[in-house]
mmCIF file as Biopython writes it, N, C-alpha, C and O atoms, coordinates in Angstrom:
data_model
#
loop_
_atom_site.group_PDB
_atom_site.id
_atom_site.type_symbol
_atom_site.label_atom_id
_atom_site.label_alt_id
_atom_site.label_comp_id
_atom_site.label_asym_id
_atom_site.label_entity_id
_atom_site.label_seq_id
_atom_site.pdbx_PDB_ins_code
_atom_site.Cartn_x
_atom_site.Cartn_y
_atom_site.Cartn_z
_atom_site.occupancy
_atom_site.B_iso_or_equiv
_atom_site.auth_seq_id
_atom_site.auth_asym_id
_atom_site.pdbx_PDB_model_num
ATOM 1   N N  . MET A ? 1  ? -27.662 9.453  27.800  1.0 0.0 1  A 1 
ATOM 2   C CA . MET A ? 1  ? -26.593 9.413  26.829  1.0 0.0 1  A 1 
ATOM 3   C C  . MET A ? 1  ? -25.664 8.355  27.120  1.0 0.0 1  A 1 
ATOM 4   O O  . MET A ? 1  ? -25.521 8.030  28.299  1.0 0.0 1  A 1 
ATOM 5   N N  . ALA A ? 2  ? -25.093 7.843  26.330  1.0 0.0 2  A 1 
ATOM 6   C CA . ALA A ? 2  ? -24.052 6.639  26.418  1.0 0.0 2  A 1 
ATOM 7   C C  . ALA A ? 2  ? -22.801 7.357  26.942  1.0 0.0 2  A 1 
ATOM 8   O O  . ALA A ? 2  ? -22.391 8.451  26.556  1.0 0.0 2  A 1 
ATOM 9   N N  . VAL A ? 3  ? -22.270 6.581  27.866  1.0 0.0 3  A 1 
ATOM 10  C CA . VAL A ? 3  ? -20.936 7.155  28.626  1.0 0.0 3  A 1 
ATOM 11  C C  . VAL A ? 3  ? -19.977 5.857  28.349  1.0 0.0 3  A 1 
ATOM 12  O O  . VAL A ? 3  ? -20.237 4.715  28.727  1.0 0.0 3  A 1 
ATOM 13  N N  . PRO A ? 4  ? -18.836 6.252  27.629  1.0 0.0 4  A 1 
ATOM 14  C CA . PRO A ? 4  ? -17.749 5.148  27.322  1.0 0.0 4  A 1 
ATOM 15  C C  . PRO A ? 4  ? -17.089 4.667  28.790  1.0 0.0 4  A 1 
ATOM 16  O O  . PRO A ? 4  ? -16.878 5.409  29.750  1.0 0.0 4  A 1 
ATOM 17  N N  . LYS A ? 5  ? -16.846 3.371  28.715  1.0 0.0 5  A 1 
ATOM 18  C CA . LYS A ? 5  ? -16.274 2.658  29.872  1.0 0.0 5  A 1 
ATOM 19  C C  . LYS A ? 5  ? -14.841 2.963  30.101  1.0 0.0 5  A 1 
ATOM 20  O O  . LYS A ? 5  ? -14.306 2.801  31.198  1.0 0.0 5  A 1 
ATOM 21  N N  . ARG A ? 6  ? -14.186 3.434  28.981  1.0 0.0 6  A 1 
ATOM 22  C CA . ARG A ? 6  ? -12.772 3.655  29.124  1.0 0.0 6  A 1 
ATOM 23  C C  . ARG A ? 6  ? -12.382 4.689  28.059  1.0 0.0 6  A 1 
ATOM 24  O O  . ARG A ? 6  ? -13.110 4.944  27.099  1.0 0.0 6  A 1 
ATOM 25  N N  . ARG A ? 7  ? -11.130 5.301  28.291  1.0 0.0 7  A 1 
ATOM 26  C CA . ARG A ? 7  ? -10.795 6.344  27.546  1.0 0.0 7  A 1 
ATOM 27  C C  . ARG A ? 7  ? -10.412 5.874  26.127  1.0 0.0 7  A 1 
ATOM 28  O O  . ARG A ? 7  ? -9.808  4.806  26.027  1.0 0.0 7  A 1 
ATOM 29  N N  . THR A ? 8  ? -10.698 6.550  25.078  1.0 0.0 8  A 1 
ATOM 30  C CA . THR A ? 8  ? -10.309 6.268  23.747  1.0 0.0 8  A 1 
ATOM 31  C C  . THR A ? 8  ? -8.946  6.920  23.396  1.0 0.0 8  A 1 
ATOM 32  O O  . THR A ? 8  ? -8.800  8.120  23.629  1.0 0.0 8  A 1 
ATOM 33  N N  . SER A ? 9  ? -8.017  6.248  22.891  1.0 0.0 9  A 1 
ATOM 34  C CA . SER A ? 9  ? -6.679  6.693  22.704  1.0 0.0 9  A 1 
ATOM 35  C C  . SER A ? 9  ? -6.688  7.844  21.696  1.0 0.0 9  A 1 
ATOM 36  O O  . SER A ? 9  ? -7.600  8.021  20.889  1.0 0.0 9  A 1 
ATOM 37  N N  . ARG A ? 10 ? -5.594  8.617  21.809  1.0 0.0 10 A 1 
ATOM 38  C CA . ARG A ? 10 ? -5.515  9.790  21.007  1.0 0.0 10 A 1 
ATOM 39  C C  . ARG A ? 10 ? -5.551  9.344  19.535  1.0 0.0 10 A 1 
ATOM 40  O O  . ARG A ? 10 ? -6.256  9.930  18.714  1.0 0.0 10 A 1 
ATOM 41  N N  . SER A ? 11 ? -4.769  8.286  19.220  1.0 0.0 11 A 1 
ATOM 42  C CA . SER A ? 11 ? -4.647  7.792  17.796  1.0 0.0 11 A 1 
ATOM 43  C C  . SER A ? 11 ? -6.181  7.291  17.316  1.0 0.0 11 A 1 
ATOM 44  O O  . SER A ? 11 ? -6.614  7.551  16.193  1.0 0.0 11 A 1 
ATOM 45  N N  . ASN A ? 12 ? -6.801  6.674  18.139  1.0 0.0 12 A 1 
ATOM 46  C CA . ASN A ? 12 ? -8.111  6.259  17.574  1.0 0.0 12 A 1 
ATOM 47  C C  . ASN A ? 12 ? -9.002  7.354  17.310  1.0 0.0 12 A 1 
ATOM 48  O O  . ASN A ? 12 ? -9.740  7.364  16.325  1.0 0.0 12 A 1 
ATOM 49  N N  . THR A ? 13 ? -8.953  8.375  18.249  1.0 0.0 13 A 1 
ATOM 50  C CA . THR A ? 13 ? -9.798  9.504  18.181  1.0 0.0 13 A 1 
ATOM 51  C C  . THR A ? 13 ? -9.502  10.212 16.949  1.0 0.0 13 A 1 
ATOM 52  O O  . THR A ? 13 ? -10.419 10.625 16.240  1.0 0.0 13 A 1 
ATOM 53  N N  . ARG A ? 14 ? -8.159  10.394 16.617  1.0 0.0 14 A 1 
ATOM 54  C CA . ARG A ? 14 ? -7.820  11.217 15.425  1.0 0.0 14 A 1 
ATOM 55  C C  . ARG A ? 14 ? -8.129  10.478 13.980  1.0 0.0 14 A 1 
ATOM 56  O O  . ARG A ? 14 ? -8.449  11.057 12.942  1.0 0.0 14 A 1 
ATOM 57  N N  . HIS A ? 15 ? -7.961  9.107  14.159  1.0 0.0 15 A 1 
ATOM 58  C CA . HIS A ? 15 ? -8.208  8.311  13.027  1.0 0.0 15 A 1 
ATOM 59  C C  . HIS A ? 15 ? -9.809  8.381  12.550  1.0 0.0 15 A 1 
ATOM 60  O O  . HIS A ? 15 ? -10.204 8.363  11.384  1.0 0.0 15 A 1 
ATOM 61  N N  . ARG A ? 16 ? -10.582 8.462  13.691  1.0 0.0 16 A 1 
ATOM 62  C CA . ARG A ? 16 ? -12.051 8.519  13.546  1.0 0.0 16 A 1 
ATOM 63  C C  . ARG A ? 16 ? -12.427 9.915  12.903  1.0 0.0 16 A 1 
ATOM 64  O O  . ARG A ? 16 ? -13.195 9.998  11.945  1.0 0.0 16 A 1 
ATOM 65  N N  . ARG A ? 17 ? -11.884 10.900 13.448  1.0 0.0 17 A 1 
ATOM 66  C CA . ARG A ? 17 ? -12.212 12.424 13.089  1.0 0.0 17 A 1 
ATOM 67  C C  . ARG A ? 17 ? -11.751 12.564 11.744  1.0 0.0 17 A 1 
ATOM 68  O O  . ARG A ? 17 ? -12.410 13.265 10.976  1.0 0.0 17 A 1 
ATOM 69  N N  . ALA A ? 18 ? -10.619 11.944 11.316  1.0 0.0 18 A 1 
ATOM 70  C CA . ALA A ? 18 ? -10.117 12.245 10.032  1.0 0.0 18 A 1 
ATOM 71  C C  . ALA A ? 18 ? -10.993 11.618 8.834   1.0 0.0 18 A 1 
ATOM 72  O O  . ALA A ? 18 ? -10.767 11.891 7.655   1.0 0.0 18 A 1 
ATOM 73  N N  . GLN A ? 19 ? -12.003 10.760 9.255   1.0 0.0 19 A 1 
ATOM 74  C CA . GLN A ? 19 ? -12.847 10.299 8.178   1.0 0.0 19 A 1 
ATOM 75  C C  . GLN A ? 19 ? -13.998 11.133 7.829   1.0 0.0 19 A 1 
ATOM 76  O O  . GLN A ? 19 ? -14.677 10.877 6.835   1.0 0.0 19 A 1 
ATOM 77  N N  . TRP A ? 20 ? -14.267 12.195 8.663   1.0 0.0 20 A 1 
ATOM 78  C CA . TRP A ? 20 ? -15.363 13.107 8.389   1.0 0.0 20 A 1 
ATOM 79  C C  . TRP A ? 20 ? -15.018 14.167 7.306   1.0 0.0 20 A 1 
ATOM 80  O O  . TRP A ? 20 ? -14.094 14.968 7.456   1.0 0.0 20 A 1 
ATOM 81  N N  . LYS A ? 21 ? -15.759 14.129 6.283   1.0 0.0 21 A 1 
ATOM 82  C CA . LYS A ? 21 ? -15.487 15.020 5.198   1.0 0.0 21 A 1 
ATOM 83  C C  . LYS A ? 21 ? -16.699 15.903 4.821   1.0 0.0 21 A 1 
ATOM 84  O O  . LYS A ? 21 ? -17.777 15.374 4.549   1.0 0.0 21 A 1 
ATOM 85  N N  . ALA A ? 22 ? -16.538 17.195 4.804   1.0 0.0 22 A 1 
ATOM 86  C CA . ALA A ? 22 ? -17.573 18.036 4.187   1.0 0.0 22 A 1 
ATOM 87  C C  . ALA A ? 22 ? -17.889 17.887 2.831   1.0 0.0 22 A 1 
ATOM 88  O O  . ALA A ? 22 ? -16.946 17.721 2.056   1.0 0.0 22 A 1 
ATOM 89  N N  . THR A ? 23 ? -19.148 17.917 2.348   1.0 0.0 23 A 1 
ATOM 90  C CA . THR A ? 23 ? -19.397 17.843 0.918   1.0 0.0 23 A 1 
ATOM 91  C C  . THR A ? 23 ? -19.844 19.211 0.434   1.0 0.0 23 A 1 
ATOM 92  O O  . THR A ? 23 ? -20.541 19.941 1.138   1.0 0.0 23 A 1 
ATOM 93  N N  . PRO A ? 24 ? -19.436 19.537 -0.755  1.0 0.0 24 A 1 
ATOM 94  C CA . PRO A ? 24 ? -19.951 20.840 -1.338  1.0 0.0 24 A 1 
ATOM 95  C C  . PRO A ? 24 ? -21.510 20.758 -1.544  1.0 0.0 24 A 1 
ATOM 96  O O  . PRO A ? 24 ? -22.000 19.639 -1.693  1.0 0.0 24 A 1 
ATOM 97  N N  . PRO A ? 25 ? -22.268 21.797 -1.561  1.0 0.0 25 A 1 
ATOM 98  C CA . PRO A ? 25 ? -23.746 21.836 -1.850  1.0 0.0 25 A 1 
ATOM 99  C C  . PRO A ? 25 ? -24.067 21.285 -3.172  1.0 0.0 25 A 1 
ATOM 100 O O  . PRO A ? 25 ? -23.323 21.571 -4.110  1.0 0.0 25 A 1 
ATOM 101 N N  . ASP A ? 26 ? -25.100 20.516 -3.361  1.0 0.0 26 A 1 
ATOM 102 C CA . ASP A ? 26 ? -25.476 20.021 -4.656  1.0 0.0 26 A 1 
ATOM 103 C C  . ASP A ? 26 ? -26.292 21.180 -5.339  1.0 0.0 26 A 1 
ATOM 104 O O  . ASP A ? 26 ? -27.383 21.600 -4.954  1.0 0.0 26 A 1 
ATOM 105 N N  . LEU A ? 27 ? -25.530 21.647 -6.483  1.0 0.0 27 A 1 
ATOM 106 C CA . LEU A ? 27 ? -25.980 22.877 -7.193  1.0 0.0 27 A 1 
ATOM 107 C C  . LEU A ? 27 ? -27.047 22.330 -8.384  1.0 0.0 27 A 1 
ATOM 108 O O  . LEU A ? 27 ? -26.715 21.372 -9.082  1.0 0.0 27 A 1 
ATOM 109 N N  . VAL A ? 28 ? -28.120 22.883 -8.539  1.0 0.0 28 A 1 
ATOM 110 C CA . VAL A ? 28 ? -29.074 22.553 -9.681  1.0 0.0 28 A 1 
ATOM 111 C C  . VAL A ? 28 ? -29.247 23.793 -10.403 1.0 0.0 28 A 1 
ATOM 112 O O  . VAL A ? 28 ? -29.170 24.885 -9.839  1.0 0.0 28 A 1 
ATOM 113 N N  . PRO A ? 29 ? -29.501 23.636 -11.761 1.0 0.0 29 A 1 
ATOM 114 C CA . PRO A ? 29 ? -29.740 24.822 -12.654 1.0 0.0 29 A 1 
ATOM 115 C C  . PRO A ? 29 ? -31.196 25.335 -12.494 1.0 0.0 29 A 1 
ATOM 116 O O  . PRO A ? 29 ? -32.135 24.546 -12.395 1.0 0.0 29 A 1 
ATOM 117 N N  . VAL A ? 30 ? -31.344 26.604 -12.474 1.0 0.0 30 A 1 
ATOM 118 C CA . VAL A ? 30 ? -32.680 27.195 -12.417 1.0 0.0 30 A 1 
ATOM 119 C C  . VAL A ? 30 ? -32.567 28.380 -13.310 1.0 0.0 30 A 1 
ATOM 120 O O  . VAL A ? 30 ? -31.549 29.069 -13.380 1.0 0.0 30 A 1 
ATOM 121 N N  . THR A ? 31 ? -33.631 28.583 -13.975 1.0 0.0 31 A 1 
ATOM 122 C CA . THR A ? 31 ? -33.836 29.817 -14.862 1.0 0.0 31 A 1 
ATOM 123 C C  . THR A ? 31 ? -34.747 30.822 -14.320 1.0 0.0 31 A 1 
ATOM 124 O O  . THR A ? 31 ? -35.917 30.542 -14.057 1.0 0.0 31 A 1 
ATOM 125 N N  . ILE A ? 32 ? -34.217 32.057 -14.134 1.0 0.0 32 A 1 
ATOM 126 C CA . ILE A ? 32 ? -35.114 33.151 -13.616 1.0 0.0 32 A 1 
ATOM 127 C C  . ILE A ? 32 ? -34.860 34.345 -14.475 1.0 0.0 32 A 1 
ATOM 128 O O  . ILE A ? 32 ? -33.728 34.797 -14.650 1.0 0.0 32 A 1 
ATOM 129 N N  . ASP A ? 33 ? -36.024 34.880 -15.047 1.0 0.0 33 A 1 
ATOM 130 C CA . ASP A ? 33 ? -36.084 36.062 -16.004 1.0 0.0 33 A 1 
ATOM 131 C C  . ASP A ? 33 ? -35.145 35.739 -17.084 1.0 0.0 33 A 1 
ATOM 132 O O  . ASP A ? 33 ? -34.343 36.572 -17.504 1.0 0.0 33 A 1 
ATOM 133 N N  . GLY A ? 34 ? -35.231 34.536 -17.545 1.0 0.0 34 A 1 
ATOM 134 C CA . GLY A ? 34 ? -34.213 34.225 -18.849 1.0 0.0 34 A 1 
ATOM 135 C C  . GLY A ? 34 ? -32.830 34.110 -18.620 1.0 0.0 34 A 1 
ATOM 136 O O  . GLY A ? 34 ? -32.048 34.007 -19.565 1.0 0.0 34 A 1 
ATOM 137 N N  . GLU A ? 35 ? -32.396 34.120 -17.249 1.0 0.0 35 A 1 
ATOM 138 C CA . GLU A ? 35 ? -30.906 33.906 -16.970 1.0 0.0 35 A 1 
ATOM 139 C C  . GLU A ? 35 ? -30.842 32.626 -16.169 1.0 0.0 35 A 1 
ATOM 140 O O  . GLU A ? 35 ? -31.692 32.366 -15.317 1.0 0.0 35 A 1 
ATOM 141 N N  . SER A ? 36 ? -29.898 31.888 -16.429 1.0 0.0 36 A 1 
ATOM 142 C CA . SER A ? 36 ? -29.738 30.523 -15.777 1.0 0.0 36 A 1 
ATOM 143 C C  . SER A ? 36 ? -28.680 30.690 -14.705 1.0 0.0 36 A 1 
ATOM 144 O O  . SER A ? 36 ? -27.637 31.310 -14.916 1.0 0.0 36 A 1 
ATOM 145 N N  . TYR A ? 37 ? -28.986 30.103 -13.517 1.0 0.0 37 A 1 
ATOM 146 C CA . TYR A ? 37 ? -28.211 30.154 -12.320 1.0 0.0 37 A 1 
ATOM 147 C C  . TYR A ? 37 ? -28.019 28.795 -11.820 1.0 0.0 37 A 1 
ATOM 148 O O  . TYR A ? 37 ? -28.872 27.937 -12.048 1.0 0.0 37 A 1 
ATOM 149 N N  . ARG A ? 38 ? -26.828 28.504 -11.072 1.0 0.0 38 A 1 
ATOM 150 C CA . ARG A ? 38 ? -26.803 27.226 -10.423 1.0 0.0 38 A 1 
ATOM 151 C C  . ARG A ? 38 ? -26.797 27.528 -8.982  1.0 0.0 38 A 1 
ATOM 152 O O  . ARG A ? 38 ? -25.960 28.257 -8.450  1.0 0.0 38 A 1 
ATOM 153 N N  . VAL A ? 39 ? -27.834 26.895 -8.330  1.0 0.0 39 A 1 
ATOM 154 C CA . VAL A ? 39 ? -28.178 27.335 -6.852  1.0 0.0 39 A 1 
ATOM 155 C C  . VAL A ? 39 ? -28.313 26.022 -6.028  1.0 0.0 39 A 1 
ATOM 156 O O  . VAL A ? 39 ? -28.741 24.997 -6.557  1.0 0.0 39 A 1 
ATOM 157 N N  . PRO A ? 40 ? -27.936 26.074 -4.711  1.0 0.0 40 A 1 
ATOM 158 C CA . PRO A ? 40 ? -28.056 24.885 -3.957  1.0 0.0 40 A 1 
ATOM 159 C C  . PRO A ? 40 ? -29.554 24.367 -3.974  1.0 0.0 40 A 1 
ATOM 160 O O  . PRO A ? 40 ? -30.515 25.117 -4.146  1.0 0.0 40 A 1 
ATOM 161 N N  . ARG A ? 41 ? -29.636 23.107 -3.790  1.0 0.0 41 A 1 
ATOM 162 C CA . ARG A ? 41 ? -30.862 22.362 -3.953  1.0 0.0 41 A 1 
ATOM 163 C C  . ARG A ? 41 ? -31.887 22.930 -2.718  1.0 0.0 41 A 1 
ATOM 164 O O  . ARG A ? 41 ? -33.089 23.129 -2.894  1.0 0.0 41 A 1 
ATOM 165 N N  . ALA A ? 42 ? -31.284 23.116 -1.635  1.0 0.0 42 A 1 
ATOM 166 C CA . ALA A ? 42 ? -32.090 23.700 -0.425  1.0 0.0 42 A 1 
ATOM 167 C C  . ALA A ? 42 ? -32.758 24.957 -0.595  1.0 0.0 42 A 1 
ATOM 168 O O  . ALA A ? 42 ? -33.755 25.263 0.059   1.0 0.0 42 A 1 
ATOM 169 N N  . LEU A ? 43 ? -32.190 25.742 -1.523  1.0 0.0 43 A 1 
ATOM 170 C CA . LEU A ? 43 ? -32.655 27.217 -1.742  1.0 0.0 43 A 1 
ATOM 171 C C  . LEU A ? 43 ? -33.611 27.244 -2.939  1.0 0.0 43 A 1 
ATOM 172 O O  . LEU A ? 43 ? -34.233 28.280 -3.172  1.0 0.0 43 A 1 
ATOM 173 N N  . LEU A ? 44 ? -33.771 26.076 -3.770  1.0 0.0 44 A 1 
ATOM 174 C CA . LEU A ? 44 ? -34.467 26.047 -4.907  1.0 0.0 44 A 1 
ATOM 175 C C  . LEU A ? 44 ? -35.816 26.711 -4.804  1.0 0.0 44 A 1 
ATOM 176 O O  . LEU A ? 44 ? -36.101 27.627 -5.575  1.0 0.0 44 A 1 
ATOM 177 N N  . ARG A ? 45 ? -36.636 26.298 -3.908  1.0 0.0 45 A 1 
ATOM 178 C CA . ARG A ? 45 ? -38.016 26.708 -3.750  1.0 0.0 45 A 1 
ATOM 179 C C  . ARG A ? 45 ? -38.035 28.108 -3.339  1.0 0.0 45 A 1 
ATOM 180 O O  . ARG A ? 45 ? -38.836 28.842 -3.918  1.0 0.0 45 A 1 
ATOM 181 N N  . GLY A ? 46 ? -37.307 28.581 -2.464  1.0 0.0 46 A 1 
ATOM 182 C CA . GLY A ? 46 ? -37.226 30.009 -1.990  1.0 0.0 46 A 1 
ATOM 183 C C  . GLY A ? 46 ? -36.876 30.921 -3.184  1.0 0.0 46 A 1 
ATOM 184 O O  . GLY A ? 46 ? -37.400 32.028 -3.316  1.0 0.0 46 A 1 
ATOM 185 N N  . ILE A ? 47 ? -35.946 30.406 -4.074  1.0 0.0 47 A 1 
ATOM 186 C CA . ILE A ? 47 ? -35.532 31.328 -5.246  1.0 0.0 47 A 1 
ATOM 187 C C  . ILE A ? 47 ? -36.663 31.304 -6.288  1.0 0.0 47 A 1 
ATOM 188 O O  . ILE A ? 47 ? -36.916 32.349 -6.888  1.0 0.0 47 A 1 
ATOM 189 N N  . GLU A ? 48 ? -37.352 30.197 -6.541  1.0 0.0 48 A 1 
ATOM 190 C CA . GLU A ? 48 ? -38.447 30.106 -7.380  1.0 0.0 48 A 1 
ATOM 191 C C  . GLU A ? 48 ? -39.539 31.057 -7.027  1.0 0.0 48 A 1 
ATOM 192 O O  . GLU A ? 48 ? -40.137 31.725 -7.870  1.0 0.0 48 A 1 
ATOM 193 N N  . ARG A ? 49 ? -39.760 31.088 -5.831  1.0 0.0 49 A 1 
ATOM 194 C CA . ARG A ? 49 ? -40.967 31.817 -5.161  1.0 0.0 49 A 1 
ATOM 195 C C  . ARG A ? 49 ? -40.545 33.307 -4.916  1.0 0.0 49 A 1 
ATOM 196 O O  . ARG A ? 49 ? -41.404 34.099 -4.529  1.0 0.0 49 A 1 
ATOM 197 N N  . GLY A ? 50 ? -39.449 33.657 -5.094  1.0 0.0 50 A 1 
ATOM 198 C CA . GLY A ? 50 ? -38.856 35.037 -4.998  1.0 0.0 50 A 1 
ATOM 199 C C  . GLY A ? 50 ? -38.584 35.402 -3.473  1.0 0.0 50 A 1 
ATOM 200 O O  . GLY A ? 50 ? -38.467 36.594 -3.189  1.0 0.0 50 A 1 
ATOM 201 N N  . TYR A ? 51 ? -38.491 34.551 -2.595  1.0 0.0 51 A 1 
ATOM 202 C CA . TYR A ? 51 ? -38.071 34.913 -1.250  1.0 0.0 51 A 1 
ATOM 203 C C  . TYR A ? 51 ? -36.633 35.118 -1.242  1.0 0.0 51 A 1 
ATOM 204 O O  . TYR A ? 51 ? -36.197 35.897 -0.394  1.0 0.0 51 A 1 
ATOM 205 N N  . VAL A ? 52 ? -35.815 34.550 -2.044  1.0 0.0 52 A 1 
ATOM 206 C CA . VAL A ? 52 ? -34.330 34.676 -2.019  1.0 0.0 52 A 1 
ATOM 207 C C  . VAL A ? 52 ? -33.869 35.058 -3.373  1.0 0.0 52 A 1 
ATOM 208 O O  . VAL A ? 52 ? -34.325 34.512 -4.378  1.0 0.0 52 A 1 
ATOM 209 N N  . GLN A ? 53 ? -32.973 35.987 -3.413  1.0 0.0 53 A 1 
ATOM 210 C CA . GLN A ? 53 ? -32.398 36.484 -4.623  1.0 0.0 53 A 1 
ATOM 211 C C  . GLN A ? 53 ? -31.061 35.731 -4.865  1.0 0.0 53 A 1 
ATOM 212 O O  . GLN A ? 53 ? -30.204 35.658 -3.984  1.0 0.0 53 A 1 
ATOM 213 N N  . PRO A ? 54 ? -30.914 35.163 -6.121  1.0 0.0 54 A 1 
ATOM 214 C CA . PRO A ? 54 ? -29.713 34.486 -6.518  1.0 0.0 54 A 1 
ATOM 215 C C  . PRO A ? 54 ? -28.490 35.364 -6.558  1.0 0.0 54 A 1 
ATOM 216 O O  . PRO A ? 54 ? -28.615 36.487 -7.045  1.0 0.0 54 A 1 
ATOM 217 N N  . ALA A ? 55 ? -27.340 34.978 -6.106  1.0 0.0 55 A 1 
ATOM 218 C CA . ALA A ? 55 ? -26.179 35.977 -6.062  1.0 0.0 55 A 1 
ATOM 219 C C  . ALA A ? 55 ? -25.739 36.159 -7.621  1.0 0.0 55 A 1 
ATOM 220 O O  . ALA A ? 55 ? -25.771 35.244 -8.444  1.0 0.0 55 A 1 
ATOM 221 N N  . PRO A ? 56 ? -25.326 37.481 -7.884  1.0 0.0 56 A 1 
ATOM 222 C CA . PRO A ? 56 ? -24.981 37.687 -9.341  1.0 0.0 56 A 1 
ATOM 223 C C  . PRO A ? 56 ? -23.634 36.838 -9.776  1.0 0.0 56 A 1 
ATOM 224 O O  . PRO A ? 56 ? -22.794 36.460 -8.960  1.0 0.0 56 A 1 
ATOM 225 N N  . ARG A ? 57 ? -23.578 36.637 -10.987 1.0 0.0 57 A 1 
ATOM 226 C CA . ARG A ? 57 ? -22.432 35.815 -11.464 1.0 0.0 57 A 1 
ATOM 227 C C  . ARG A ? 57 ? -21.163 36.477 -11.043 1.0 0.0 57 A 1 
ATOM 228 O O  . ARG A ? 57 ? -20.940 37.684 -11.125 1.0 0.0 57 A 1 
ATOM 229 N N  . GLY A ? 58 ? -20.289 35.489 -10.546 1.0 0.0 58 A 1 
ATOM 230 C CA . GLY A ? 58 ? -19.001 35.966 -10.210 1.0 0.0 58 A 1 
ATOM 231 C C  . GLY A ? 58 ? -18.794 36.403 -8.701  1.0 0.0 58 A 1 
ATOM 232 O O  . GLY A ? 58 ? -17.691 36.586 -8.186  1.0 0.0 58 A 1 
ATOM 233 N N  . ALA A ? 59 ? -19.963 36.537 -8.099  1.0 0.0 59 A 1 
ATOM 234 C CA . ALA A ? 59 ? -20.004 36.877 -6.782  1.0 0.0 59 A 1 
ATOM 235 C C  . ALA A ? 59 ? -19.700 35.759 -5.802  1.0 0.0 59 A 1 
ATOM 236 O O  . ALA A ? 59 ? -20.205 34.654 -5.998  1.0 0.0 59 A 1 
ATOM 237 N N  . ARG A ? 60 ? -18.996 35.951 -4.877  1.0 0.0 60 A 1 
ATOM 238 C CA . ARG A ? 60 ? -18.843 34.773 -3.787  1.0 0.0 60 A 1 
ATOM 239 C C  . ARG A ? 60 ? -18.541 35.366 -2.476  1.0 0.0 60 A 1 
ATOM 240 O O  . ARG A ? 60 ? -18.384 34.642 -1.493  1.0 0.0 60 A 1 
#
């Protein structure tokens, strides 16, 4: 693993960390038993195959 030659200033560290942003999951529409849901793309296959149940509307 790379080891820095010198200490990074607090200002530079905080400026770098401030650039990181979490993004909300990409929701895609899927229809199950005639009802339409918006689910994360990563769970799409599992929901289609019945391994995962989609959350009821309004539940979080």
